[in-house]
C-alpha positions, 0 to 999 in steps of 0.5 A: 193140454188135453189128450185125445184118442179115437179110432176110425175105420178104413175100407179094405184095400185102401190103405195106400190111398189113405197114406197118399192123401195124408202125405199130401194133406192140404196146407189150408187144412194143416193151418186150420188144425194148428189154429184150432190148437191141434198139436202133436197129431198122429194117425196110426194104421193096423193093416190086419184090421184096417182100424185107424187110431188117431191121437193128438193134443189140443190146447183150444178146446172150443176151436177144436170143437168148432172144427166140423163147421169149418168149409175146409174140414167139410171138404176134406171129409167129402174128399175122403168119404170113398175110402173110409166108413163115414157118417151122414155129414160125411165126417169119419165114423170115429169112436172116442177112446178112454185114456186109461194110462199115461206115462209122463 
């Protein structure tokens, strides 16, 4: 199972809104993520820098790679584009992180 980590960039002042939206994550998005092999997914917030750090495990690489094509994912990005840095397609601007240590 592949572990994936990345960082995203929250706009200052939207910390509570980001938390609220994720407490109310859409059920259909949860289903899509799970069906795409996403497990053990967490997002952490550094309130000092407004950086979001995501880490997840993925068991279905092809399905995971196709998430950006899914309408519910695109709708979620549209829903959150006002509170974070995004790309032209409304996807969150994210930077993949290299794993340099893992304790099993």
